[in-house]
ZATIFI-337847 format. One record per residue (C-alpha): residue in three letters; x, y, z. Coordinates in Angstrom, 2 decimals, m for minus. Example, Ala and Ser with C-alpha at 12.3 -4.5 7.8 and 13.67 -1.06 7.14 Angstrom:
ZATIFI-337847
(pt "Ala",(12.30,m4.50,7.80)),
(pt "Ser",(13.67,m1.06,7.14)),
end
This chain:
ZATIFI-337847
(pt "Met",(103.72,113.60,93.10)),
(pt "Thr",(105.13,115.93,95.75)),
(pt "Arg",(107.03,114.50,98.63)),
(pt "Asp",(105.60,114.95,102.16)),
(pt "Phe",(107.73,114.16,105.15)),
(pt "Val",(105.18,115.30,107.66)),
(pt "Gly",(101.91,113.53,106.96)),
(pt "Tyr",(99.55,113.23,110.01)),
(pt "Gly",(102.49,113.39,112.38)),
(pt "Glu",(101.37,113.38,116.02)),
(pt "His",(97.78,114.07,115.17)),
(pt "Pro",(96.30,111.24,112.94)),
(pt "Pro",(92.69,111.36,112.37)),
(pt "Val",(90.58,109.01,114.58)),
(pt "Val",(88.31,107.27,112.21)),
(pt "Glu",(86.18,104.40,113.43)),
(pt "Trp",(85.98,101.50,111.18)),
(pt "Pro",(82.64,99.74,110.66)),
(pt "Asn",(81.15,97.81,113.64)),
(pt "Gly",(83.84,99.21,115.96)),
(pt "Ala",(86.55,97.26,114.36)),
(pt "Arg",(90.04,98.49,115.45)),
(pt "Leu",(92.05,97.42,112.40)),
(pt "Ala",(91.23,97.23,108.67)),
(pt "Val",(92.97,94.34,106.96)),
(pt "Ser",(93.24,94.66,103.23)),
(pt "Leu",(94.27,91.52,101.38)),
(pt "Cys",(95.24,92.22,97.78)),
(pt "Ile",(95.86,89.58,95.19)),
(pt "Asn",(97.91,90.71,92.31)),
(pt "Tyr",(96.81,88.97,89.02)),
(pt "Glu",(99.63,89.68,86.35)),
(pt "Glu",(100.11,86.29,84.85)),
(pt "Gly",(100.10,86.54,81.08)),
(pt "Ser",(100.70,90.27,80.99)),
(pt "Glu",(104.46,90.16,82.00)),
(pt "Trp",(107.34,90.68,79.65)),
(pt "Ser",(107.33,87.50,77.54)),
(pt "Trp",(108.87,86.01,74.35)),
(pt "Asp",(105.69,85.70,72.40)),
(pt "Asp",(104.70,89.33,73.11)),
(pt "Asp",(107.94,91.25,73.42)),
(pt "Arg",(110.83,88.98,72.18)),
(pt "Cys",(112.24,89.24,75.70)),
(pt "His",(111.39,87.70,79.09)),
(pt "Glu",(111.01,88.50,82.73)),
(pt "Asn",(114.10,88.04,84.71)),
(pt "Val",(112.69,86.93,88.08)),
(pt "Gly",(110.59,83.74,88.71)),
(pt "Glu",(111.02,81.28,91.46)),
(pt "Val",(114.69,81.34,90.30)),
(pt "Ile",(116.54,84.17,88.69)),
(pt "Ser",(116.83,83.70,84.99)),
(pt "Thr",(120.19,82.90,83.40)),
(pt "Val",(118.70,82.74,79.86)),
(pt "Pro",(119.96,85.56,77.61)),
(pt "Ala",(117.37,88.31,77.14)),
(pt "Glu",(117.05,87.63,73.50)),
(pt "Glu",(116.01,84.08,73.93)),
(pt "Pro",(112.72,82.64,75.55)),
(pt "Asp",(112.93,81.42,79.13)),
(pt "Ile",(110.48,78.56,79.34)),
(pt "Thr",(111.08,77.93,82.99)),
(pt "Ile",(110.27,81.61,83.98)),
(pt "Glu",(107.13,81.54,81.85)),
(pt "Ser",(106.05,78.26,83.57)),
(pt "Phe",(106.09,79.94,86.96)),
(pt "Phe",(103.67,82.59,85.74)),
(pt "Glu",(101.47,79.93,84.08)),
(pt "Tyr",(101.26,78.21,87.44)),
(pt "Gly",(99.78,81.34,89.11)),
(pt "Ser",(96.95,81.50,86.45)),
(pt "Arg",(96.37,77.78,86.08)),
(pt "Val",(96.36,76.87,89.79)),
(pt "Gly",(97.47,79.58,92.27)),
(pt "Val",(94.81,82.17,91.74)),
(pt "Trp",(92.00,79.52,92.21)),
(pt "Arg",(93.65,78.24,95.38)),
(pt "Leu",(93.70,81.73,96.84)),
(pt "Leu",(90.09,82.40,95.74)),
(pt "Asp",(89.02,79.21,97.56)),
(pt "Ile",(90.93,80.17,100.67)),
(pt "Val",(89.42,83.72,101.08)),
(pt "Gly",(86.05,82.14,100.03)),
(pt "Glu",(86.19,79.67,102.91)),
(pt "His",(86.77,82.52,105.31)),
(pt "Glu",(84.13,84.57,103.62)),
(pt "Ile",(86.17,87.66,103.38)),
(pt "Pro",(86.30,90.16,100.34)),
(pt "Val",(89.67,91.09,98.90)),
(pt "Thr",(91.01,93.43,96.13)),
(pt "Phe",(92.29,91.98,92.92)),
(pt "Tyr",(94.92,94.04,91.10)),
(pt "Leu",(94.00,93.01,87.59)),
(pt "Cys",(96.11,93.41,84.42)),
(pt "Gly",(93.92,93.68,81.42)),
(pt "Leu",(95.88,91.33,79.17)),
(pt "Ala",(96.13,88.67,82.00)),
(pt "Cys",(92.25,88.86,82.18)),
(pt "Glu",(91.84,88.48,78.50)),
(pt "Arg",(93.94,85.34,78.58)),
(pt "Asn",(91.97,83.68,81.37)),
(pt "Pro",(88.41,85.26,81.19)),
(pt "Ala",(86.99,82.83,83.69)),
(pt "Leu",(89.09,84.70,86.42)),
(pt "Pro",(87.62,88.19,86.14)),
(pt "Lys",(84.18,86.69,86.01)),
(pt "Ala",(84.92,84.77,89.36)),
(pt "Val",(86.31,87.90,90.87)),
(pt "Ile",(82.94,89.60,90.60)),
(pt "Glu",(80.82,86.51,91.20)),
(pt "Arg",(82.66,85.91,94.48)),
(pt "Gly",(82.28,89.50,95.68)),
(pt "His",(85.73,90.83,95.25)),
(pt "Glu",(86.98,94.17,93.91)),
(pt "Pro",(88.51,94.54,90.44)),
(pt "Cys",(91.25,97.19,90.64)),
(pt "Gly",(93.31,98.53,87.72)),
(pt "His",(96.95,97.27,87.54)),
(pt "Gly",(97.72,98.12,83.95)),
(pt "Tyr",(96.79,96.58,80.67)),
(pt "Arg",(100.31,95.14,80.61)),
(pt "Trp",(102.39,94.58,83.70)),
(pt "Arg",(104.69,97.39,82.94)),
(pt "Glu",(106.96,99.72,84.99)),
(pt "Gly",(105.20,103.04,85.02)),
(pt "Phe",(108.40,105.01,85.20)),
(pt "Lys",(109.49,103.60,81.81)),
(pt "Met",(106.39,105.04,80.10)),
(pt "Ser",(105.76,108.34,78.56)),
(pt "Gly",(102.66,110.22,79.65)),
(pt "Asp",(100.79,109.22,76.39)),
(pt "Glu",(101.89,105.60,76.75)),
(pt "Gln",(100.58,105.46,80.33)),
(pt "Arg",(97.34,107.23,79.37)),
(pt "Glu",(96.69,104.58,76.73)),
(pt "Asp",(97.58,101.80,79.13)),
(pt "Ile",(95.12,103.15,81.67)),
(pt "Arg",(92.38,103.43,79.04)),
(pt "Lys",(92.92,99.79,77.74)),
(pt "Cys",(93.03,98.48,81.33)),
(pt "Val",(89.76,100.17,82.25)),
(pt "Glu",(88.08,99.09,79.00)),
(pt "Thr",(89.17,95.53,79.37)),
(pt "Ile",(88.26,95.09,83.04)),
(pt "Thr",(84.93,96.72,82.53)),
(pt "His",(84.14,94.46,79.57)),
(pt "Leu",(85.16,91.22,81.23)),
(pt "Cys",(83.95,91.96,84.81)),
(pt "Gly",(80.84,94.04,83.96)),
(pt "Gln",(82.16,96.58,86.53)),
(pt "Arg",(84.82,99.18,86.02)),
(pt "Pro",(87.76,99.56,88.39)),
(pt "Val",(87.84,102.57,90.78)),
(pt "Gly",(91.28,102.11,92.08)),
(pt "Trp",(94.67,101.99,90.47)),
(pt "Leu",(98.16,100.52,91.19)),
(pt "Thr",(101.13,100.80,88.88)),
(pt "Arg",(103.87,98.12,88.72)),
(pt "His",(106.80,99.21,90.81)),
(pt "Ala",(107.57,102.98,90.49)),
(pt "Pro",(104.95,105.15,88.69)),
(pt "Asn",(106.23,108.17,86.66)),
(pt "Pro",(105.68,111.70,88.04)),
(pt "Ala",(102.46,112.02,85.82)),
(pt "Thr",(100.77,108.85,86.90)),
(pt "Arg",(98.60,110.15,89.72)),
(pt "Glu",(97.46,113.14,87.57)),
(pt "Leu",(96.53,110.79,84.73)),
(pt "Val",(94.55,108.48,87.04)),
(pt "Ala",(92.75,111.39,88.62)),
(pt "Ala",(91.99,112.98,85.31)),
(pt "Glu",(90.58,109.74,83.84)),
(pt "Gly",(87.27,110.48,85.68)),
(pt "Gly",(86.19,107.16,87.04)),
(pt "Phe",(88.74,106.50,89.75)),
(pt "Ile",(88.33,107.41,93.38)),
(pt "Tyr",(91.70,106.45,94.71)),
(pt "Asp",(95.12,104.99,93.94)),
(pt "Ser",(97.61,102.99,95.95)),
(pt "Asn",(100.84,104.26,94.38)),
(pt "Ser",(102.43,105.04,97.74)),
(pt "Tyr",(104.16,103.17,100.61)),
(pt "Asn",(104.39,106.17,103.01)),
(pt "Asp",(101.66,105.62,105.65)),
(pt "Asp",(99.38,103.21,107.52)),
(pt "Leu",(96.29,105.21,106.92)),
(pt "Pro",(94.63,106.75,103.82)),
(pt "Phe",(95.45,110.35,103.12)),
(pt "Tyr",(94.76,113.11,100.59)),
(pt "Val",(97.12,114.85,98.18)),
(pt "Pro",(96.44,117.77,95.88)),
(pt "Val",(96.12,116.98,92.14)),
(pt "Gly",(95.32,118.81,88.91)),
(pt "Pro",(95.53,122.57,88.09)),
(pt "Asp",(93.00,123.25,90.85)),
(pt "Arg",(94.93,121.31,93.44)),
(pt "Arg",(91.85,119.37,94.52)),
(pt "Pro",(92.18,116.68,97.19)),
(pt "Trp",(92.79,113.12,95.88)),
(pt "Leu",(92.60,109.99,98.02)),
(pt "Val",(95.52,107.63,98.44)),
(pt "Val",(95.00,104.23,100.03)),
(pt "Pro",(98.71,103.35,100.64)),
(pt "Tyr",(100.15,99.87,99.78)),
(pt "Ser",(102.88,98.03,101.63)),
(pt "Met",(106.05,96.08,100.81)),
(pt "Glu",(106.72,95.18,104.42)),
(pt "Thr",(104.07,92.33,104.29)),
(pt "Asn",(104.18,91.59,100.58)),
(pt "Asp",(104.69,87.94,99.82)),
(pt "Ala",(107.46,88.75,97.34)),
(pt "Lys",(109.65,88.71,100.50)),
(pt "Cys",(109.58,84.92,100.68)),
(pt "Trp",(109.82,84.25,96.96)),
(pt "Arg",(113.00,82.51,95.86)),
(pt "Gly",(114.00,82.53,99.57)),
(pt "Ser",(115.17,86.10,98.90)),
(pt "Met",(114.48,87.41,102.38)),
(pt "Leu",(112.22,85.18,104.51)),
(pt "Gly",(111.37,81.52,104.48)),
(pt "Val",(107.81,80.50,104.36)),
(pt "Tyr",(107.40,80.16,108.22)),
(pt "Gln",(109.39,83.36,108.75)),
(pt "Tyr",(106.87,85.08,106.51)),
(pt "Glu",(104.05,83.75,108.58)),
(pt "Ala",(105.72,85.07,111.81)),
(pt "Phe",(106.29,88.35,110.05)),
(pt "Leu",(102.72,88.82,109.14)),
(pt "Lys",(101.72,88.12,112.72)),
(pt "Glu",(104.29,90.54,114.08)),
(pt "Ala",(103.07,93.30,111.89)),
(pt "Phe",(99.46,92.45,112.75)),
(pt "Asp",(100.14,92.56,116.43)),
(pt "Arg",(101.86,95.82,116.38)),
(pt "Leu",(99.19,97.51,114.30)),
(pt "Tyr",(96.40,96.02,116.43)),
(pt "Leu",(98.08,97.22,119.59)),
(pt "Glu",(98.44,100.82,118.18)),
(pt "Ser",(94.87,100.74,116.97)),
(pt "Lys",(93.66,100.83,120.56)),
(pt "Ser",(93.93,104.60,120.37)),
(pt "Val",(93.93,105.27,116.57)),
(pt "Pro",(92.33,102.78,114.17)),
(pt "Lys",(94.90,101.50,111.73)),
(pt "Met",(95.07,99.70,108.32)),
(pt "Met",(97.10,96.62,107.41)),
(pt "Ser",(97.78,96.04,103.66)),
(pt "Ile",(98.97,92.56,102.50)),
(pt "Gly",(100.10,92.08,98.88)),
(pt "Leu",(99.79,88.54,97.51)),
(pt "His",(100.58,86.99,94.06)),
(pt "Ser",(99.03,84.00,92.43)),
(pt "Arg",(102.33,82.54,91.53)),
(pt "Met",(103.77,83.18,94.98)),
(pt "Ser",(101.13,82.64,97.70)),
(pt "Gly",(99.17,80.45,95.41)),
(pt "Thr",(101.63,77.65,95.90)),
(pt "Pro",(100.68,75.02,98.49)),
(pt "Ala",(102.97,75.82,101.39)),
(pt "Arg",(102.60,79.59,101.07)),
(pt "Ala",(98.83,79.32,100.69)),
(pt "Gly",(98.80,77.56,104.06)),
(pt "Val",(100.47,80.55,105.65)),
(pt "Ile",(97.75,82.86,104.30)),
(pt "Asp",(95.02,80.51,105.49)),
(pt "Arg",(96.56,80.47,109.14)),
(pt "Phe",(97.10,84.22,109.10)),
(pt "Ile",(93.41,84.87,108.31)),
(pt "Lys",(92.28,82.49,111.12)),
(pt "Tyr",(94.76,84.26,113.39)),
(pt "Ala",(93.52,87.74,112.55)),
(pt "Ser",(89.88,86.73,112.56)),
(pt "Lys",(90.03,86.06,116.35)),
(pt "Arg",(90.42,89.86,116.89)),
(pt "Gly",(88.19,92.84,116.18)),
(pt "Val",(89.17,93.50,112.48)),
(pt "Trp",(87.52,94.53,109.40)),
(pt "Phe",(88.52,92.48,106.35)),
(pt "Ala",(87.80,94.98,103.61)),
(pt "Arg",(88.26,95.61,99.91)),
(pt "Arg",(90.25,98.73,99.15)),
(pt "Asp",(87.31,100.53,97.42)),
(pt "Glu",(85.33,99.88,100.66)),
(pt "Ile",(88.13,101.49,102.69)),
(pt "Ala",(88.36,104.39,100.22)),
(pt "Arg",(84.53,105.07,100.30)),
(pt "Trp",(84.58,104.85,104.04)),
(pt "Trp",(87.45,107.28,104.36)),
(pt "Leu",(85.79,109.68,101.88)),
(pt "Glu",(82.66,109.71,103.94)),
(pt "Lys",(83.98,109.66,107.51)),
(pt "Cys",(87.20,111.74,106.91)),
(pt "Pro",(86.66,114.21,104.05)),
(pt "Pro",(89.49,116.60,103.35)),
(pt "Asp",(87.79,119.49,105.24)),
(pt "Arg",(87.95,117.54,108.46)),
(pt "Leu",(91.72,117.72,108.46)),
(pt "Arg",(93.52,120.46,110.40)),
(pt "Gly",(93.30,123.58,108.32)),
(pt "Glu",(97.00,124.41,108.52)),
(pt "Gln",(98.05,120.92,107.61)),
(pt "Trp",(95.98,120.90,104.46)),
(pt "Asn",(96.92,124.52,103.53)),
(pt "Ala",(100.59,123.71,103.91)),
(pt "Leu",(100.22,120.74,101.61)),
(pt "Ile",(98.31,122.81,98.97)),
(pt "Arg",(101.14,125.37,99.00)),
(pt "Thr",(103.85,122.82,98.26)),
end
């Protein structure tokens, strides 16, 4: 995963979104509940919930576990209802084991027109896995989501930091068309992968607008988060007057699925809907980019320089 400090620079590609929309808004709901580190599965527990755990690692933390259960029992359905009321499609980052433990959810994802995206069989940090461990995790995730959804994932996001082999493993799997394991741009872009250095599409993610910023009051209060979303939207919408942009918003069932935070998401969707935006699944964005901005459209010297790195 070669570093690139140049990107599009002063010459981003002007790619028109469908129906003349200036800004693509990508809402992503992370569904991880039941696949996290837990006492029953691992004889250890997650450290971070609505509060920071003070329970020793070798003992179960029932409070932390209950926060995750809330996301699966209540929060995810609240978020599904909100995006359904606004009739917008979203991407679900699905962990395979989480889906197995609540099979009604992956079924609802498909029935309501949303994208199932691979997020690991377990909600595990990619950088801690060997290549073989991650290859097996990808295989089990794809197999589980395909079985429960009746549709295989074509995108991938690893928990936190991937390891250096992650992108190559995803690209080599054969059924994916993009990954989101990057935070370095506001537009999709290509990177070389494999022995033949073929172009691979990255649809970048964002932590700036991720709801983890207002969990536990760690950075932003709930109303500050709402203002933060609107500030990010307004800036991207202003810039999109000359170059269409993309806004990625990461949500979690146990975070934005709570009553007050869910209200923020509802109000933000209403706010953004008043402008010329395209609410899109990430696979829709990926396919649009592959069609409208294939690698050979990029400036020759830019791509050649990337290939040489």
